[in-house]
N, C-alpha and C positions, 0 to 999 in steps of 0.2 A: 863481171856480168853474171848476175844471178840467174839460174836456170828456173824459169817460171812454168809451172806446169798448167796454168791457166792461159797461158799465151798458145795462140793457135800456130803460128809460123815462126821460125827462126832464119836469120841470114846465114850464109856460108861461114862467116867469121864467128857467129856466135856458136855454131855447130862445132867449128874447129876447136874453140876454147873448151866447150862442154866435153868433147870426146877425146881431145888430145890429139887428133889427126889434123895434119896440115890441110889448108883449103886446096892446095894443088892436087893433093892426093884424093881427097874427096871427088874433085872432078873427074880425075883419072879412074877411079873406081866406078864411077856412073857408065863407063864404057863396057864394064866387065860384067856388072851386076844389074840385070833389068829390074830387080826388086828395088834397087836404089834409083828411085827416079823422082827427085823432088820438083814440084811445080814451079812455076815462073809467075812473077808479078808482070805488071803492065809495061815495065822497063827492062823485062828480061832477066832480072835477078832471081836467083834460086830462092824458094821458099820451103824449107824443110819443116816436116811435122814431127810430132813425138814418134810416129811410126818409123819415119826415116831415120831418127836419130838412134832408134833401137837397132835398126837395120845396120847403121854404121857401126854400132858398138859389136853386133855379131860378126860383122866381117872383121873389125880390128881383132876381135878374139880368135878368130880362126887363122888370120894371117900372122899377127904379131905374137899372140901367145902359144897358139897350138903349132905355129911354123908351117901352115899349108901354103902351097903355091895358089896364086890368084886364080888359076884355072880350076883347080881342085876345090878351092873355097866356093868358088861361083857354082859349081855342081852341088856342093853341100848346102848353100843356101837356097838353091832352086829345090832341092829334095826336102830340105827342112821346112820351107814354105808350104809343101804339099802336105806334110805330116803333122804340122801343128796348127791349132785353131787360133790362139791368141798370139801375143808376141811376148817372147820368153825374156826380154829385157826390161820390161817395164819396171821392175824392183830395181834394176841397176840405174835407170833413169831417175827414179825417185830418191835414191841414195846419192846420186850425184847432186840432185837438186838441193838436198837437205845440207850436203856437205858444203856447196857453193854458198848457199844462204848463210850458214854459220861462219864460213870464211869472210864473206862480206861485211857481216855484223862485227866480227872481231877487228876486221880492218878499220872499220868506221870509228870503233872505240879507241883503237891505238892512235888514230889520227886526232881524234878529240883531245886525247891526253896529251900528245905531243904539242898542240896548239896551247893547251893550258900551262904546260911546262915552259913553253916559249914566252908566253905572256908573263909569267913569274919572273923568268930571267930579264925580259925587257924592262919590267918594273925595278928591279934590282939594280940593273945597270944606269937607269935614269936616276935612282937615288944617290948612286955612287958618283955620278957626274955632277948632280947638284952639290953634293958634299965638296967635291975637288974644284967646282968652278965658281 
């Protein structure tokens, strides 16, 4: 799944793939971090924005990389929201988007090459069968 910057909303599964945080943990974090509150569509499914994804990346950094407990991380996020004007993870989101697009294109090229090789093999096998049969 490519991370599209022009896309307005992302499902919880897409956010999980983009950030590397399991969906169940995203749901759990919503209870601790009031700043992480994705909207809902008419069916009640979560709709994450780029701002929500940036918040998930911030929380992930505090909890996983810096080792803070959830309570302390929640305080830091609350304090950080008061201290900063913009969102500090925009460059991280854009970097992830570019990486995922590159990975998707590489995957498509590999798949195309595999199909071509299989077609070649199939043709050679058919020639051998004709010679034998």
